A tleap script that builds the chain and sets N, CA, C and O, in Angstrom:
source leaprc.protein.ff14SB
mol = sequence {
  NMET ILE GLN PRO THR SER ASP PHE LYS ALA
  ASN LEU ALA LEU LEU PRO SER ILE ASP GLY
  VAL VAL ARG ILE ASP LEU VAL ASN THR GLY
  GLY ALA VAL VAL ASP THR ILE GLU ASN LYS
  PRO GLY LYS GLN GLY SER LEU ALA VAL TYR
  GLN TYR LEU ALA GLN THR PHE ALA GLN LEU
  ASP ALA ASP ALA ALA THR HIE ALA LEU ALA
  VAL PHE ALA GLU HIE THR GLU ASP ALA LYS
  ASN ARG PRO GLY ALA HIE PRO ASN ILE ASP
  ARG LEU LEU GLU ILE ALA GLY GLY SER GLU
  PRO LEU SER VAL LYS ILE ILE THR CALA
}
set mol.1.N position { 95.555 102.340 101.728 }
set mol.1.CA position { 95.060 103.362 100.881 }
set mol.1.C position { 94.568 104.510 101.595 }
set mol.1.O position { 93.804 104.383 102.552 }
set mol.2.N position { 95.006 105.722 101.138 }
set mol.2.CA position { 94.581 106.982 101.780 }
set mol.2.C position { 93.117 107.248 101.539 }
set mol.2.O position { 92.492 106.678 100.645 }
set mol.3.N position { 92.586 108.138 102.372 }
set mol.3.CA position { 91.165 108.673 102.184 }
set mol.3.C position { 91.459 110.130 101.755 }
set mol.3.O position { 91.725 111.013 102.571 }
set mol.4.N position { 91.396 110.313 100.486 }
set mol.4.CA position { 91.578 111.721 99.903 }
set mol.4.C position { 90.676 112.668 100.543 }
set mol.4.O position { 89.520 112.371 100.843 }
set mol.5.N position { 91.271 113.958 100.779 }
set mol.5.CA position { 90.549 115.152 101.232 }
set mol.5.C position { 90.174 115.919 99.965 }
set mol.5.O position { 90.450 115.458 98.858 }
set mol.6.N position { 89.540 117.095 100.123 }
set mol.6.CA position { 89.225 117.908 99.040 }
set mol.6.C position { 90.351 118.936 98.760 }
set mol.6.O position { 90.147 119.873 97.988 }
set mol.7.N position { 91.539 118.762 99.386 }
set mol.7.CA position { 92.661 119.635 99.232 }
set mol.7.C position { 93.907 118.838 98.768 }
set mol.7.O position { 94.375 117.934 99.461 }
set mol.8.N position { 94.382 119.172 97.677 }
set mol.8.CA position { 95.470 118.437 97.023 }
set mol.8.C position { 96.753 118.517 97.877 }
set mol.8.O position { 97.496 117.540 97.966 }
set mol.9.N position { 96.993 119.591 98.458 }
set mol.9.CA position { 98.229 119.832 99.317 }
set mol.9.C position { 98.131 118.904 100.497 }
set mol.9.O position { 99.119 118.269 100.867 }
set mol.10.N position { 96.965 118.809 101.098 }
set mol.10.CA position { 96.800 117.938 102.323 }
set mol.10.C position { 96.974 116.461 101.808 }
set mol.10.O position { 97.636 115.663 102.471 }
set mol.11.N position { 96.409 116.121 100.690 }
set mol.11.CA position { 96.631 114.754 100.138 }
set mol.11.C position { 98.064 114.379 99.907 }
set mol.11.O position { 98.503 113.254 100.149 }
set mol.12.N position { 98.805 115.412 99.407 }
set mol.12.CA position { 100.202 115.080 99.123 }
set mol.12.C position { 100.929 114.801 100.436 }
set mol.12.O position { 101.831 113.964 100.486 }
set mol.13.N position { 100.559 115.463 101.435 }
set mol.13.CA position { 101.267 115.122 102.793 }
set mol.13.C position { 100.973 113.723 103.247 }
set mol.13.O position { 101.679 113.201 104.110 }
set mol.14.N position { 99.997 113.117 102.721 }
set mol.14.CA position { 99.720 111.671 103.048 }
set mol.14.C position { 100.487 110.638 102.267 }
set mol.14.O position { 100.544 109.467 102.643 }
set mol.15.N position { 101.069 111.076 101.191 }
set mol.15.CA position { 101.661 110.183 100.187 }
set mol.15.C position { 103.190 109.933 100.581 }
set mol.15.O position { 103.816 110.757 101.248 }
set mol.16.N position { 103.737 108.755 100.129 }
set mol.16.CA position { 105.093 108.468 100.399 }
set mol.16.C position { 106.065 109.473 99.690 }
set mol.16.O position { 105.746 110.098 98.678 }
set mol.17.N position { 107.268 109.569 100.305 }
set mol.17.CA position { 108.271 110.491 99.717 }
set mol.17.C position { 108.656 110.067 98.369 }
set mol.17.O position { 108.628 108.877 98.056 }
set mol.18.N position { 109.038 111.055 97.502 }
set mol.18.CA position { 109.549 110.789 96.199 }
set mol.18.C position { 111.095 110.874 96.165 }
set mol.18.O position { 111.692 110.870 95.088 }
set mol.19.N position { 111.722 110.950 97.329 }
set mol.19.CA position { 113.221 111.016 97.367 }
set mol.19.C position { 113.750 109.838 96.746 }
set mol.19.O position { 113.366 108.722 97.095 }
set mol.20.N position { 114.693 110.028 95.756 }
set mol.20.CA position { 115.376 108.964 95.117 }
set mol.20.C position { 114.666 108.563 93.790 }
set mol.20.O position { 115.231 107.833 92.976 }
set mol.21.N position { 113.433 109.051 93.598 }
set mol.21.CA position { 112.771 108.745 92.320 }
set mol.21.C position { 113.225 109.673 91.254 }
set mol.21.O position { 113.074 110.887 91.397 }
set mol.22.N position { 113.791 109.148 90.158 }
set mol.22.CA position { 114.267 109.971 89.007 }
set mol.22.C position { 113.111 110.322 88.051 }
set mol.22.O position { 112.965 111.456 87.596 }
set mol.23.N position { 112.284 109.266 87.767 }
set mol.23.CA position { 111.166 109.471 86.835 }
set mol.23.C position { 110.247 108.264 87.049 }
set mol.23.O position { 110.551 107.289 87.736 }
set mol.24.N position { 109.088 108.428 86.389 }
set mol.24.CA position { 108.103 107.391 86.261 }
set mol.24.C position { 107.859 107.190 84.866 }
set mol.24.O position { 107.636 108.161 84.143 }
set mol.25.N position { 107.881 105.924 84.381 }
set mol.25.CA position { 107.533 105.577 82.969 }
set mol.25.C position { 106.144 104.980 83.044 }
set mol.25.O position { 105.832 104.165 83.912 }
set mol.26.N position { 105.276 105.435 82.054 }
set mol.26.CA position { 103.994 104.862 81.916 }
set mol.26.C position { 104.046 103.940 80.686 }
set mol.26.O position { 104.443 104.344 79.593 }
set mol.27.N position { 103.635 102.702 80.910 }
set mol.27.CA position { 103.803 101.677 79.958 }
set mol.27.C position { 102.394 101.044 79.558 }
set mol.27.O position { 101.551 100.688 80.381 }
set mol.28.N position { 102.267 100.959 78.227 }
set mol.28.CA position { 100.962 100.382 77.696 }
set mol.28.C position { 101.033 98.879 77.762 }
set mol.28.O position { 102.064 98.299 78.104 }
set mol.29.N position { 99.888 98.238 77.420 }
set mol.29.CA position { 99.761 96.718 77.512 }
set mol.29.C position { 100.737 96.110 76.472 }
set mol.29.O position { 101.044 94.925 76.602 }
set mol.30.N position { 101.236 96.827 75.469 }
set mol.30.CA position { 102.175 96.274 74.541 }
set mol.30.C position { 103.569 96.399 74.949 }
set mol.30.O position { 104.471 95.972 74.229 }
set mol.31.N position { 103.812 97.021 76.181 }
set mol.31.CA position { 105.189 97.176 76.659 }
set mol.31.C position { 105.891 98.422 76.254 }
set mol.31.O position { 107.062 98.603 76.586 }
set mol.32.N position { 105.217 99.300 75.541 }
set mol.32.CA position { 105.888 100.565 75.068 }
set mol.32.C position { 105.723 101.618 76.090 }
set mol.32.O position { 104.653 101.711 76.691 }
set mol.33.N position { 106.755 102.454 76.340 }
set mol.33.CA position { 106.677 103.561 77.300 }
set mol.33.C position { 105.885 104.645 76.486 }
set mol.33.O position { 106.345 105.052 75.419 }
set mol.34.N position { 104.767 105.086 76.955 }
set mol.34.CA position { 103.931 106.069 76.359 }
set mol.34.C position { 104.024 107.454 76.902 }
set mol.34.O position { 103.572 108.409 76.270 }
set mol.35.N position { 104.609 107.582 78.080 }
set mol.35.CA position { 104.875 108.822 78.609 }
set mol.35.C position { 105.825 108.718 79.871 }
set mol.35.O position { 105.967 107.639 80.445 }
set mol.36.N position { 106.462 109.853 80.281 }
set mol.36.CA position { 107.300 109.803 81.363 }
set mol.36.C position { 106.986 111.078 82.234 }
set mol.36.O position { 106.735 112.162 81.709 }
set mol.37.N position { 107.016 110.889 83.560 }
set mol.37.CA position { 106.907 112.067 84.463 }
set mol.37.C position { 108.189 112.115 85.243 }
set mol.37.O position { 108.518 111.228 86.030 }
set mol.38.N position { 108.920 113.223 84.984 }
set mol.38.CA position { 110.258 113.411 85.630 }
set mol.38.C position { 110.148 114.098 86.946 }
set mol.38.O position { 109.204 114.854 87.178 }
set mol.39.N position { 111.126 113.846 87.852 }
set mol.39.CA position { 111.216 114.443 89.117 }
set mol.39.C position { 111.849 115.852 89.060 }
set mol.39.O position { 113.029 116.046 89.353 }
set mol.40.N position { 110.979 116.844 88.657 }
set mol.40.CA position { 111.429 118.160 88.452 }
set mol.40.C position { 110.284 119.113 88.883 }
set mol.40.O position { 109.107 118.756 88.845 }
set mol.41.N position { 110.676 120.321 89.288 }
set mol.41.CA position { 109.662 121.315 89.766 }
set mol.41.C position { 108.480 121.360 88.768 }
set mol.41.O position { 108.664 121.339 87.551 }
set mol.42.N position { 107.279 121.421 89.333 }
set mol.42.CA position { 106.094 121.443 88.538 }
set mol.42.C position { 105.501 120.085 88.199 }
set mol.42.O position { 104.354 119.983 87.763 }
set mol.43.N position { 106.274 119.078 88.400 }
set mol.43.CA position { 105.798 117.618 88.148 }
set mol.43.C position { 105.854 116.798 89.335 }
set mol.43.O position { 105.419 115.646 89.298 }
set mol.44.N position { 106.402 117.341 90.491 }
set mol.44.CA position { 106.585 116.545 91.620 }
set mol.44.C position { 105.312 116.052 92.262 }
set mol.44.O position { 105.279 114.930 92.766 }
set mol.45.N position { 104.264 116.852 92.262 }
set mol.45.CA position { 102.957 116.403 92.805 }
set mol.45.C position { 102.433 115.195 91.965 }
set mol.45.O position { 101.980 114.194 92.521 }
set mol.46.N position { 102.509 115.320 90.607 }
set mol.46.CA position { 102.035 114.146 89.824 }
set mol.46.C position { 102.871 112.963 90.108 }
set mol.46.O position { 102.361 111.855 90.275 }
set mol.47.N position { 104.209 113.183 90.171 }
set mol.47.CA position { 105.177 112.058 90.402 }
set mol.47.C position { 104.761 111.357 91.727 }
set mol.47.O position { 104.701 110.127 91.758 }
set mol.48.N position { 104.490 112.065 92.757 }
set mol.48.CA position { 104.027 111.521 93.986 }
set mol.48.C position { 102.754 110.667 93.919 }
set mol.48.O position { 102.649 109.571 94.469 }
set mol.49.N position { 101.833 111.244 93.225 }
set mol.49.CA position { 100.511 110.545 93.028 }
set mol.49.C position { 100.745 109.325 92.227 }
set mol.49.O position { 100.302 108.266 92.670 }
set mol.50.N position { 101.380 109.338 91.113 }
set mol.50.CA position { 101.678 108.090 90.294 }
set mol.50.C position { 102.490 107.110 90.963 }
set mol.50.O position { 102.275 105.910 90.788 }
set mol.51.N position { 103.541 107.585 91.826 }
set mol.51.CA position { 104.259 106.581 92.610 }
set mol.51.C position { 103.291 105.866 93.586 }
set mol.51.O position { 103.327 104.644 93.731 }
set mol.52.N position { 102.534 106.563 94.167 }
set mol.52.CA position { 101.520 106.052 95.164 }
set mol.52.C position { 100.612 105.065 94.453 }
set mol.52.O position { 100.369 103.993 95.007 }
set mol.53.N position { 100.108 105.341 93.298 }
set mol.53.CA position { 99.247 104.469 92.554 }
set mol.53.C position { 100.010 103.206 92.251 }
set mol.53.O position { 99.432 102.136 92.437 }
set mol.54.N position { 101.234 103.218 91.808 }
set mol.54.CA position { 102.038 102.092 91.583 }
set mol.54.C position { 102.150 101.149 92.797 }
set mol.54.O position { 102.089 99.926 92.669 }
set mol.55.N position { 102.318 101.776 93.990 }
set mol.55.CA position { 102.484 101.027 95.188 }
set mol.55.C position { 101.191 100.491 95.783 }
set mol.55.O position { 101.220 99.611 96.643 }
set mol.56.N position { 100.045 101.022 95.325 }
set mol.56.CA position { 98.745 100.716 95.828 }
set mol.56.C position { 97.862 99.855 94.920 }
set mol.56.O position { 97.041 99.077 95.404 }
set mol.57.N position { 98.029 99.994 93.639 }
set mol.57.CA position { 97.270 99.194 92.632 }
set mol.57.C position { 98.158 98.362 91.752 }
set mol.57.O position { 99.330 98.672 91.535 }
set mol.58.N position { 97.538 97.232 91.218 }
set mol.58.CA position { 98.310 96.353 90.327 }
set mol.58.C position { 98.592 97.035 89.032 }
set mol.58.O position { 99.637 96.814 88.419 }
set mol.59.N position { 97.716 97.828 88.622 }
set mol.59.CA position { 97.899 98.589 87.354 }
set mol.59.C position { 97.069 99.896 87.379 }
set mol.59.O position { 96.193 100.055 88.229 }
set mol.60.N position { 97.344 100.805 86.466 }
set mol.60.CA position { 96.616 102.104 86.433 }
set mol.60.C position { 95.446 101.776 85.508 }
set mol.60.O position { 95.534 101.923 84.289 }
set mol.61.N position { 94.277 101.297 86.159 }
set mol.61.CA position { 93.095 101.002 85.488 }
set mol.61.C position { 92.029 102.006 85.939 }
set mol.61.O position { 92.340 102.998 86.598 }
set mol.62.N position { 90.809 101.747 85.587 }
set mol.62.CA position { 89.741 102.728 85.846 }
set mol.62.C position { 89.571 102.972 87.432 }
set mol.62.O position { 89.336 104.095 87.876 }
set mol.63.N position { 89.700 101.914 88.191 }
set mol.63.CA position { 89.516 102.018 89.680 }
set mol.63.C position { 90.714 102.942 90.181 }
set mol.63.O position { 90.489 103.869 90.958 }
set mol.64.N position { 91.925 102.675 89.737 }
set mol.64.CA position { 93.116 103.504 90.167 }
set mol.64.C position { 92.993 104.880 89.742 }
set mol.64.O position { 93.284 105.788 90.521 }
set mol.65.N position { 92.556 105.123 88.479 }
set mol.65.CA position { 92.420 106.446 87.969 }
set mol.65.C position { 91.350 107.238 88.734 }
set mol.65.O position { 91.537 108.415 89.042 }
set mol.66.N position { 90.328 106.631 89.008 }
set mol.66.CA position { 89.256 107.278 89.788 }
set mol.66.C position { 89.724 107.704 91.196 }
set mol.66.O position { 89.406 108.801 91.656 }
set mol.67.N position { 90.434 106.880 91.826 }
set mol.67.CA position { 90.973 107.187 93.105 }
set mol.67.C position { 92.018 108.308 92.964 }
set mol.67.O position { 92.051 109.196 93.816 }
set mol.68.N position { 92.836 108.307 91.970 }
set mol.68.CA position { 93.856 109.346 91.742 }
set mol.68.C position { 93.155 110.742 91.435 }
set mol.68.O position { 93.684 111.802 91.773 }
set mol.69.N position { 92.026 110.683 90.823 }
set mol.69.CA position { 91.323 111.934 90.542 }
set mol.69.C position { 90.858 112.553 91.860 }
set mol.69.O position { 90.869 113.772 92.029 }
set mol.70.N position { 90.434 111.650 92.827 }
set mol.70.CA position { 90.060 112.223 94.120 }
set mol.70.C position { 91.239 112.802 94.833 }
set mol.70.O position { 91.114 113.841 95.482 }
set mol.71.N position { 92.475 112.118 94.730 }
set mol.71.CA position { 93.624 112.606 95.339 }
set mol.71.C position { 94.035 113.987 94.742 }
set mol.71.O position { 94.454 114.864 95.498 }
set mol.72.N position { 93.926 114.190 93.439 }
set mol.72.CA position { 94.206 115.397 92.790 }
set mol.72.C position { 93.258 116.546 93.224 }
set mol.72.O position { 93.515 117.729 93.001 }
set mol.73.N position { 92.195 116.132 93.830 }
set mol.73.CA position { 91.218 117.091 94.441 }
set mol.73.C position { 90.824 118.266 93.567 }
set mol.73.O position { 90.303 118.082 92.467 }
set mol.74.N position { 91.076 119.490 94.060 }
set mol.74.CA position { 90.615 120.666 93.200 }
set mol.74.C position { 91.237 120.764 91.817 }
set mol.74.O position { 90.645 121.323 90.894 }
set mol.75.N position { 92.413 120.226 91.689 }
set mol.75.CA position { 93.074 120.207 90.310 }
set mol.75.C position { 92.285 119.393 89.329 }
set mol.75.O position { 92.341 119.702 88.138 }
set mol.76.N position { 91.526 118.341 89.740 }
set mol.76.CA position { 90.736 117.561 88.825 }
set mol.76.C position { 89.651 118.418 88.187 }
set mol.76.O position { 89.444 118.325 86.977 }
set mol.77.N position { 88.983 119.209 88.918 }
set mol.77.CA position { 87.891 120.059 88.383 }
set mol.77.C position { 88.495 121.059 87.404 }
set mol.77.O position { 87.916 121.336 86.353 }
set mol.78.N position { 89.697 121.615 87.763 }
set mol.78.CA position { 90.292 122.513 86.890 }
set mol.78.C position { 90.765 121.835 85.609 }
set mol.78.O position { 90.754 122.498 84.572 }
set mol.79.N position { 91.168 120.598 85.594 }
set mol.79.CA position { 91.541 119.871 84.438 }
set mol.79.C position { 90.303 119.624 83.490 }
set mol.79.O position { 90.406 119.700 82.265 }
set mol.80.N position { 89.226 119.349 84.086 }
set mol.80.CA position { 88.004 119.140 83.344 }
set mol.80.C position { 87.583 120.415 82.604 }
set mol.80.O position { 87.162 120.405 81.447 }
set mol.81.N position { 87.728 121.511 83.357 }
set mol.81.CA position { 87.424 122.778 82.704 }
set mol.81.C position { 88.416 123.352 81.765 }
set mol.81.O position { 88.089 124.229 80.965 }
set mol.82.N position { 89.609 122.884 81.843 }
set mol.82.CA position { 90.716 123.388 80.971 }
set mol.82.C position { 91.556 122.209 80.335 }
set mol.82.O position { 92.727 122.054 80.680 }
set mol.83.N position { 90.982 121.411 79.445 }
set mol.83.CA position { 91.714 120.295 78.852 }
set mol.83.C position { 93.027 120.702 78.314 }
set mol.83.O position { 93.124 121.714 77.619 }
set mol.84.N position { 94.092 119.924 78.619 }
set mol.84.CA position { 95.430 120.176 78.215 }
set mol.84.C position { 96.255 120.887 79.244 }
set mol.84.O position { 97.483 120.833 79.174 }
set mol.85.N position { 95.615 121.584 80.242 }
set mol.85.CA position { 96.375 122.301 81.249 }
set mol.85.C position { 96.984 121.339 82.273 }
set mol.85.O position { 97.956 121.693 82.940 }
set mol.86.N position { 96.444 120.158 82.406 }
set mol.86.CA position { 96.957 119.200 83.368 }
set mol.86.C position { 97.043 117.817 82.658 }
set mol.86.O position { 96.167 116.967 82.818 }
set mol.87.N position { 98.049 117.641 81.929 }
set mol.87.CA position { 98.145 116.394 81.087 }
set mol.87.C position { 98.141 115.070 81.904 }
set mol.87.O position { 97.662 114.031 81.451 }
set mol.88.N position { 98.700 115.173 83.126 }
set mol.88.CA position { 98.759 113.888 83.977 }
set mol.88.C position { 97.414 113.629 84.570 }
set mol.88.O position { 97.128 112.484 84.922 }
set mol.89.N position { 96.573 114.608 84.703 }
set mol.89.CA position { 95.213 114.447 85.181 }
set mol.89.C position { 94.329 114.050 83.954 }
set mol.89.O position { 93.485 113.159 84.052 }
set mol.90.N position { 94.538 114.705 82.853 }
set mol.90.CA position { 93.804 114.316 81.593 }
set mol.90.C position { 93.954 112.860 81.353 }
set mol.90.O position { 92.965 112.202 81.033 }
set mol.91.N position { 95.148 112.297 81.488 }
set mol.91.CA position { 95.328 110.885 81.234 }
set mol.91.C position { 94.474 110.040 82.162 }
set mol.91.O position { 93.911 109.024 81.753 }
set mol.92.N position { 94.378 110.477 83.445 }
set mol.92.CA position { 93.605 109.711 84.427 }
set mol.92.C position { 92.119 109.850 84.055 }
set mol.92.O position { 91.372 108.892 84.257 }
set mol.93.N position { 91.679 110.925 83.552 }
set mol.93.CA position { 90.272 111.141 83.168 }
set mol.93.C position { 90.024 110.142 81.961 }
set mol.93.O position { 88.975 109.499 81.933 }
set mol.94.N position { 90.928 110.011 81.017 }
set mol.94.CA position { 90.753 109.091 79.874 }
set mol.94.C position { 90.664 107.656 80.329 }
set mol.94.O position { 89.806 106.908 79.861 }
set mol.95.N position { 91.553 107.254 81.252 }
set mol.95.CA position { 91.534 105.902 81.792 }
set mol.95.C position { 90.283 105.625 82.591 }
set mol.95.O position { 89.701 104.546 82.477 }
set mol.96.N position { 89.867 106.561 83.381 }
set mol.96.CA position { 88.648 106.418 84.168 }
set mol.96.C position { 87.402 106.223 83.246 }
set mol.96.O position { 86.430 105.540 83.565 }
set mol.97.N position { 87.539 106.907 82.052 }
set mol.97.CA position { 86.494 106.790 81.110 }
set mol.97.C position { 86.525 105.559 80.158 }
set mol.97.O position { 85.643 105.397 79.315 }
set mol.98.N position { 87.508 104.741 80.308 }
set mol.98.CA position { 87.514 103.447 79.682 }
set mol.98.C position { 88.678 103.304 78.726 }
set mol.98.O position { 88.714 102.337 77.964 }
set mol.99.N position { 89.671 104.256 78.728 }
set mol.99.CA position { 90.844 104.011 77.901 }
set mol.99.C position { 91.707 102.890 78.561 }
set mol.99.O position { 91.559 102.510 79.722 }
set mol.100.N position { 92.619 102.412 77.682 }
set mol.100.CA position { 93.535 101.342 78.069 }
set mol.100.C position { 94.269 101.547 79.403 }
set mol.100.O position { 94.790 102.635 79.652 }
set mol.101.N position { 94.318 100.538 80.248 }
set mol.101.CA position { 95.086 100.702 81.416 }
set mol.101.C position { 96.582 100.770 81.159 }
set mol.101.O position { 97.040 100.315 80.111 }
set mol.102.N position { 97.344 101.314 82.069 }
set mol.102.CA position { 98.716 101.391 81.961 }
set mol.102.C position { 99.463 100.814 83.115 }
set mol.102.O position { 98.831 100.674 84.162 }
set mol.103.N position { 100.729 100.455 83.077 }
set mol.103.CA position { 101.580 100.031 84.094 }
set mol.103.C position { 102.452 101.274 84.469 }
set mol.103.O position { 102.804 102.083 83.611 }
set mol.104.N position { 102.761 101.381 85.696 }
set mol.104.CA position { 103.652 102.542 86.189 }
set mol.104.C position { 105.002 101.821 86.677 }
set mol.104.O position { 105.052 100.942 87.537 }
set mol.105.N position { 106.043 102.337 85.995 }
set mol.105.CA position { 107.367 101.838 86.344 }
set mol.105.C position { 108.135 102.956 87.050 }
set mol.105.O position { 108.365 104.009 86.455 }
set mol.106.N position { 108.518 102.756 88.256 }
set mol.106.CA position { 109.300 103.731 88.980 }
set mol.106.C position { 110.773 103.544 88.817 }
set mol.106.O position { 111.310 102.485 89.145 }
set mol.107.N position { 111.460 104.589 88.299 }
set mol.107.CA position { 112.850 104.557 88.004 }
set mol.107.C position { 113.604 105.373 89.187 }
set mol.107.O position { 113.376 106.570 89.364 }
set mol.108.N position { 114.414 104.723 89.893 }
set mol.108.CA position { 115.081 105.319 91.063 }
set mol.108.C position { 116.537 105.566 90.697 }
set mol.108.O position { 117.054 105.050 89.706 }
set mol.109.N position { 117.205 106.410 91.572 }
set mol.109.CA position { 118.621 106.738 91.240 }
set mol.109.C position { 119.497 105.577 91.681 }
set mol.109.O position { 120.715 105.621 91.508 }
savepdb mol mol.pdb
quit
C-alpha cells in the first residue's frame, strides 16, 4: 500500500500502470453495475486510483475510500467545496461516510 503525499500527481506516479485497462465497473452488493470509469482523457487519474483500490483492498468500503481520498490529495478538498465537480471523489466521500460498499471490476482489452 502506498503512503499518499499531499500532491495528486506525485501519488499517481506511485500507482500501477493503467495500460490495457478499458474501463472499471463499480458493482453494488446486489451485483448491478452502478457506474463505469472509462479509460479516456479526464478520467485516467480516477481510473488509476480505482484500479489500485481493487488491487489493494477486498472491496471499496469505508477504509478503502478513506485511503483513496488521501491519494486524491488536493482534489479531495476541492470535491468537498464543489459537490458534483468530481463525481468519482464524491462517491468515495459517500462510502467513507457510511454508504454501501462497492466491488471494483477491472475490464481489460
